[in-house]
C-alpha positions as CSV (number, residue, x, y, z in Angstrom):
1,M,9.2,3.6,15.1
2,K,9.2,4.1,11.4
3,Y,6.5,1.4,10.7
4,F,4.2,2.9,13.4
5,K,4.5,6.7,12.5
6,W,1.3,7.1,10.9
7,S,-0.4,4.6,13.4
8,F,0.0,7.3,16.3
9,I,-0.5,10.2,14.1
10,V,-3.7,8.5,13.5
11,T,-4.2,7.5,17.3
12,V,-3.9,11.0,18.3
13,I,-6.3,12.1,15.8
14,G,-8.5,9.4,16.6
15,L,-8.5,9.8,20.4
16,T,-8.8,13.8,19.9
17,L,-12.1,13.1,17.9
18,A,-13.4,10.1,20.6
19,Y,-13.2,13.0,23.3
20,M,-14.5,15.8,21.2
21,W,-17.4,13.5,20.2
22,G,-18.2,12.2,23.7
23,E,-18.0,15.8,25.3
24,R,-20.4,16.8,22.4
25,V,-23.1,13.7,23.0
26,N,-23.0,14.1,26.7
27,P,-21.0,17.2,28.1
28,G,-18.4,16.1,30.9
29,S,-17.9,12.2,29.2
30,G,-15.2,12.9,27.0
31,F,-12.1,11.2,28.8
32,I,-14.8,8.1,29.4
33,A,-15.4,8.0,25.4
34,L,-11.2,8.5,25.1
35,F,-11.3,5.6,27.6
36,I,-13.8,3.1,25.7
37,A,-11.8,3.9,22.7
38,V,-8.6,3.0,24.0
39,V,-9.8,-0.4,24.9
40,L,-11.6,-0.7,21.3
41,V,-8.2,-0.6,20.0
42,I,-6.6,-2.9,22.5
43,L,-9.6,-5.3,21.5
44,E,-9.2,-5.2,18.1
45,V,-5.6,-5.6,18.1
46,S,-5.6,-8.5,20.3
47,L,-8.3,-10.3,18.1
48,S,-6.5,-9.3,14.6
49,F,-2.5,-9.9,15.7
50,D,-2.7,-13.4,13.5
51,N,-4.4,-11.5,11.0
52,A,-1.3,-9.3,10.6
53,V,0.9,-12.4,9.8
54,V,-1.5,-14.0,7.5
55,N,-1.4,-10.2,5.6
56,A,2.2,-10.6,5.7
57,V,2.4,-13.9,4.1
58,R,0.2,-12.7,1.1
59,L,1.3,-9.3,0.9
60,R,5.1,-10.5,0.4
61,T,4.1,-12.7,-2.8
62,M,2.6,-9.3,-4.3
63,T,4.2,-6.3,-6.3
64,P,5.4,-3.2,-4.1
65,L,2.2,-1.6,-6.2
66,W,-0.1,-3.8,-5.0
67,Q,1.2,-3.8,-1.5
68,R,1.3,-0.2,-1.5
69,R,-2.2,0.0,-3.0
70,F,-3.7,-2.5,0.0
71,L,-1.9,-0.3,2.7
72,T,-3.7,2.6,1.4
73,W,-6.7,1.7,-0.6
74,G,-6.9,-1.1,1.8
75,I,-6.7,1.1,5.0
76,L,-9.7,3.3,3.8
77,I,-11.6,-0.2,2.9
78,A,-10.8,-1.6,6.4
79,V,-11.7,2.0,8.0
80,F,-14.6,2.9,6.4
81,G,-16.1,-0.4,4.5
82,M,-15.5,-3.2,7.4
83,R,-15.7,-1.1,10.6
84,L,-18.1,1.3,9.9
85,A,-20.5,0.8,6.5
86,F,-20.6,-3.0,6.8
87,P,-22.7,-3.1,9.9
88,V,-25.0,-0.6,8.8
89,A,-25.5,-2.5,5.6
90,I,-25.7,-6.0,7.5
91,V,-28.5,-4.1,9.9
92,S,-30.3,-2.9,6.6
93,I,-30.3,-6.1,5.0
94,F,-31.4,-8.4,7.9
95,S,-33.8,-5.8,9.3
96,G,-35.7,-4.8,6.4
97,V,-35.0,-0.8,7.1
98,G,-33.2,1.1,4.6
99,L,-29.4,2.2,4.6
100,I,-30.4,6.0,5.4
101,D,-32.8,4.7,8.2
102,V,-30.4,2.4,9.6
103,T,-27.7,5.0,9.7
104,V,-29.8,7.5,11.3
105,M,-31.1,4.7,13.9
106,A,-27.0,4.2,14.4
107,L,-26.3,7.6,15.7
108,S,-29.9,8.2,17.3
109,N,-31.0,4.9,18.9
110,P,-27.7,2.7,19.0
111,E,-29.8,0.4,21.5
112,K,-31.9,-1.0,18.7
113,Y,-29.0,-0.5,16.4
114,A,-27.2,-3.0,18.5
115,Y,-30.6,-5.3,18.8
116,Y,-30.5,-5.6,14.9
117,L,-26.8,-6.3,14.4
118,H,-26.8,-8.9,17.1
119,K,-29.9,-10.5,15.8
120,S,-28.1,-11.3,12.4
121,H,-24.7,-12.3,14.3
122,S,-25.9,-16.5,13.9
123,T,-25.6,-15.5,9.8
124,I,-22.2,-13.1,10.5
125,A,-20.4,-15.6,11.8
126,S,-21.2,-18.7,9.8
127,F,-20.1,-16.9,6.6
128,G,-16.9,-15.4,8.4
129,G,-16.3,-18.8,10.1
130,M,-16.4,-20.7,7.4
131,F,-14.2,-18.4,5.5
132,L,-11.7,-18.6,8.2
133,F,-11.6,-22.3,8.8
134,M,-11.5,-22.8,5.1
135,L,-7.9,-20.7,5.2
136,F,-6.7,-22.6,8.1
137,L,-7.7,-26.5,6.6
138,A,-6.4,-25.2,3.2
139,F,-2.9,-24.6,4.8
140,I,-2.4,-27.6,7.0
141,F,-3.7,-30.2,4.8
142,N,-1.2,-28.7,2.1
143,E,1.1,-31.9,0.7
144,A,3.4,-29.6,-0.4
145,K,4.4,-28.0,2.6
146,K,7.9,-28.8,3.6
147,V,8.1,-26.7,7.3
148,H,6.0,-28.2,10.2
149,W,5.9,-26.6,13.6
150,I,3.8,-29.3,15.5
151,K,5.2,-32.0,13.2
152,I,3.5,-35.3,15.1
153,I,0.0,-33.6,13.9
154,E,1.0,-31.1,10.8
155,Q,3.2,-34.0,8.9
156,R,0.1,-36.5,9.5
157,L,-2.5,-33.8,8.4
158,A,-0.1,-32.6,5.3
159,Q,0.0,-36.5,4.2
160,I,-4.0,-36.9,4.6
161,G,-4.2,-33.6,2.2
162,K,-3.3,-35.9,-0.6
163,L,-7.1,-37.2,-0.4
164,E,-8.9,-35.2,-2.8
165,S,-11.1,-32.0,-1.5
166,I,-10.5,-33.4,2.1
167,E,-11.2,-29.5,3.3
168,V,-14.5,-29.2,1.8
169,I,-15.4,-32.0,3.4
170,I,-14.0,-31.4,6.8
171,A,-15.3,-28.1,6.6
172,L,-19.1,-29.1,5.2
173,A,-18.9,-31.7,8.2
174,V,-18.4,-29.0,10.7
175,L,-21.1,-27.1,9.3
176,Y,-23.6,-29.7,9.7
177,I,-22.5,-30.7,13.4
178,T,-23.1,-26.6,13.6
179,Q,-26.5,-26.3,12.3
180,N,-27.8,-28.8,14.6
181,F,-27.6,-26.8,17.9
182,V,-28.7,-23.5,16.2
183,S,-32.1,-22.4,16.9
184,P,-34.7,-23.7,13.9
185,S,-35.3,-20.3,12.6
186,D,-31.8,-19.7,12.0
187,K,-30.8,-23.1,10.8
188,L,-31.3,-22.0,7.0
189,P,-29.8,-18.4,7.4
190,V,-26.6,-20.3,9.1
191,V,-26.3,-22.9,6.2
192,L,-26.2,-20.7,3.5
193,A,-24.3,-17.8,4.9
194,G,-21.8,-20.8,5.5
195,I,-21.7,-22.2,2.4
196,S,-21.6,-18.7,1.1
197,G,-18.4,-18.3,2.8
198,L,-16.9,-21.7,1.9
199,V,-17.8,-21.1,-2.0
200,L,-16.4,-17.3,-1.8
201,Y,-12.9,-18.9,-0.4
202,L,-12.6,-21.6,-3.0
203,L,-13.3,-19.0,-5.9
204,I,-11.1,-16.5,-4.6
205,D,-8.2,-19.1,-4.4
206,G,-8.9,-20.9,-7.2
207,L,-8.6,-17.7,-8.8
208,S,-5.5,-16.8,-7.2
209,K,-3.8,-19.9,-8.5
210,W,-5.1,-19.8,-11.9
211,L,-4.0,-16.3,-12.4
212,E,-0.3,-17.0,-10.6
213,G,-0.3,-20.0,-13.1
214,A,-1.0,-17.7,-15.9
215,V,1.6,-15.2,-15.3
216,D,4.3,-18.3,-14.8
217,S,3.1,-19.1,-18.6
218,S,3.1,-15.8,-20.1
219,T,5.4,-13.5,-21.7
220,G,5.5,-9.6,-22.6
221,K,2.5,-7.8,-22.5
222,Q,0.7,-10.8,-21.0
223,I,3.0,-10.9,-18.1
224,S,1.9,-7.6,-17.3
225,N,-1.6,-8.1,-17.5
226,G,-1.3,-11.3,-15.6
227,V,0.3,-9.6,-13.1
228,K,-2.3,-6.7,-12.8
229,Q,-5.0,-9.2,-12.5
230,A,-2.8,-11.4,-10.0
231,G,-2.4,-8.7,-8.0
232,F,-6.0,-7.4,-8.3
233,I,-7.0,-10.8,-6.9
234,S,-4.7,-10.9,-3.9
235,F,-6.0,-7.3,-3.0
236,I,-9.7,-8.9,-2.7
237,Y,-8.1,-11.9,-0.9
238,L,-6.6,-9.8,1.5
239,E,-9.6,-7.5,2.1
240,L,-12.0,-10.6,2.6
241,I,-9.6,-12.0,5.2
242,D,-9.7,-8.7,6.9
243,A,-13.4,-8.5,6.6
244,S,-13.7,-11.8,8.3
245,F,-11.4,-11.1,11.0
246,S,-13.6,-7.8,11.6
247,F,-16.7,-9.6,12.0
248,D,-15.5,-10.5,15.3
249,G,-14.4,-7.2,16.9
250,V,-17.3,-5.3,15.3
251,L,-19.8,-7.7,17.3
252,G,-17.7,-7.9,20.4
253,A,-17.1,-3.8,20.4
254,F,-20.9,-3.8,21.4
255,A,-20.4,-5.3,24.4
256,I,-18.2,-2.5,25.3
257,S,-20.1,0.7,23.8
258,K,-23.2,1.2,22.0
259,D,-21.8,4.5,20.4
260,I,-21.2,3.7,16.5
261,I,-19.0,6.5,16.3
262,I,-16.9,5.3,19.0
263,I,-16.4,2.1,18.1
264,A,-15.6,3.4,14.6
265,I,-12.9,5.4,16.0
266,G,-11.5,2.7,18.4
267,L,-11.4,-0.4,15.6
268,S,-10.2,2.0,12.9
269,I,-7.1,2.9,14.9
270,G,-6.5,-0.8,16.1
271,A,-7.0,-1.7,11.9
272,M,-3.9,1.1,11.4
273,F,-1.6,-0.8,13.6
274,V,-2.4,-3.9,12.5
275,R,-1.4,-2.8,9.2
276,S,1.7,-1.1,10.3
277,L,2.3,-4.3,11.8
278,T,2.1,-6.1,8.5
279,V,4.4,-3.9,6.4
280,M,7.3,-4.3,9.5
281,L,6.5,-8.1,8.9
282,V,7.1,-7.8,5.4
283,E,9.9,-5.1,5.3
284,K,11.9,-7.0,7.6
285,Q,11.3,-10.3,6.3
286,T,10.6,-11.4,9.9
287,L,8.8,-14.8,8.5
288,D,11.5,-16.0,6.7
289,K,13.3,-15.4,10.1
290,Y,11.0,-16.7,12.3
291,I,9.4,-19.8,10.5
292,Y,7.0,-20.8,13.0
293,L,5.0,-17.5,13.0
294,E,3.0,-18.3,9.8
295,H,2.1,-21.9,11.3
296,G,1.0,-20.3,14.8
297,A,-1.2,-17.6,12.8
298,H,-3.2,-20.2,10.6
299,W,-3.6,-22.4,14.2
300,A,-5.2,-19.3,15.5
301,I,-7.3,-18.7,12.3
302,G,-8.2,-22.3,12.9
303,A,-9.5,-21.6,16.7
304,L,-10.8,-18.5,15.4
305,G,-13.2,-20.1,12.7
306,L,-14.4,-22.6,15.1
307,I,-15.0,-20.3,18.0
308,M,-17.1,-17.9,15.2
309,M,-19.0,-21.3,14.4
310,Y,-19.9,-22.2,17.9
311,T,-20.9,-18.6,18.6
312,T,-23.9,-19.2,16.0
313,F,-25.3,-20.8,19.1
314,G,-23.2,-20.0,22.0
315,H,-21.2,-17.4,23.2
316,V,-17.1,-16.8,23.7
317,S,-15.6,-13.7,25.5
318,E,-14.0,-11.6,23.2
319,V,-11.1,-12.0,25.8
320,I,-10.4,-16.0,25.4
321,T,-10.4,-15.3,21.4
322,G,-7.9,-12.8,21.6
323,L,-6.1,-14.7,24.0
324,I,-5.8,-17.8,21.8
325,G,-5.1,-15.7,18.8
326,V,-1.8,-14.0,20.8
327,G,-1.2,-17.4,22.7
328,F,-0.8,-19.3,19.4
329,I,1.3,-16.4,17.6
330,G,3.6,-16.4,21.3
331,A,4.0,-20.4,20.9
332,A,5.5,-19.9,17.6
333,Y,7.7,-17.3,18.0
334,F,9.6,-18.9,21.1
335,S,9.3,-22.2,18.9
336,S,11.1,-20.3,16.1
337,I,13.8,-18.8,18.1
338,S,14.7,-22.1,19.8
339,K,14.7,-23.8,16.2
340,K,17.6,-20.5,15.5
341,G,19.8,-21.5,18.6
342,P,21.3,-19.1,21.1
343,A,21.6,-16.4,18.5
344,L,18.5,-14.0,19.0
345,P,18.2,-11.3,17.1
346,D,15.0,-9.6,17.8
347,E,13.5,-7.8,14.9
348,L,10.0,-8.5,16.0
349,T,10.0,-6.5,19.1
350,E,12.8,-3.9,18.6
351,E,10.3,-1.6,16.3
352,L,7.8,-1.8,19.3
353,I,9.9,-0.2,22.4
């Protein structure tokens, strides 16, 4: 339970605030607000379980200092940045309304605020979908990858990965197909947002690899500076992944509630649990013991990326999205157990009981 101590503390504080806010807005509705917040916590955790695994993959390569920064500074960015400030900024950009006015709108006229947020959904989904899909493609086409989960597929894709820029070609093909289905007024924004997500992934991934290479070939003070820079780039990389995952949760939350305060509370508590799960996976070296978890998480990310691209013109229930992610992770977990044989240590679940 030690890994989730702060998550439970934040949960108690958050749910208390949700109850108090509900009573303030509409006397007698405190428990309704509390219940909605709990539902939003479940939504966030179910949509971000694969996020925790991917975070752990990257986090275990970072120095202890940057690990702590990700779990302290990172949670503040995740809570106040992506779950509260980001939706307000998006509405401001696409509605042409000032930030202060949008903030007032979110608190006083949540229906109008939700309308503007959903109006910009296609652009947001295209950006986040392309970023996540590139993350999946880079993993699945990695020719240096030695461990394969779904061997009949992954081995062949790893061989195809020898082709130069195959990930970019496939991602652009998906974007091209997608823009044929969106409304004429959304075509250009969707294409530009998708290309932006793709380019941003390539930029961050390229910088990360370059800095890691610089650290390997440097000495003394150069190593110290290189480690700092690599740690910072990895930090930004993780925050962008978290941001891409949060798009779906923020937009889906408005199908449950229009109250931005309750949404922020519920999603923030969920984000805290995801961070705690990430810490547990790293410190208990779970990814080394359950070798297919990383694969399951990336397949889930690939599915989420495609779903987000589909939602630029269609609708997919958040329940389905969450179940797909949990399904891939669960299948990878049990495949890992089968690979290990009859001795079945249960590090992944013992901290949750």
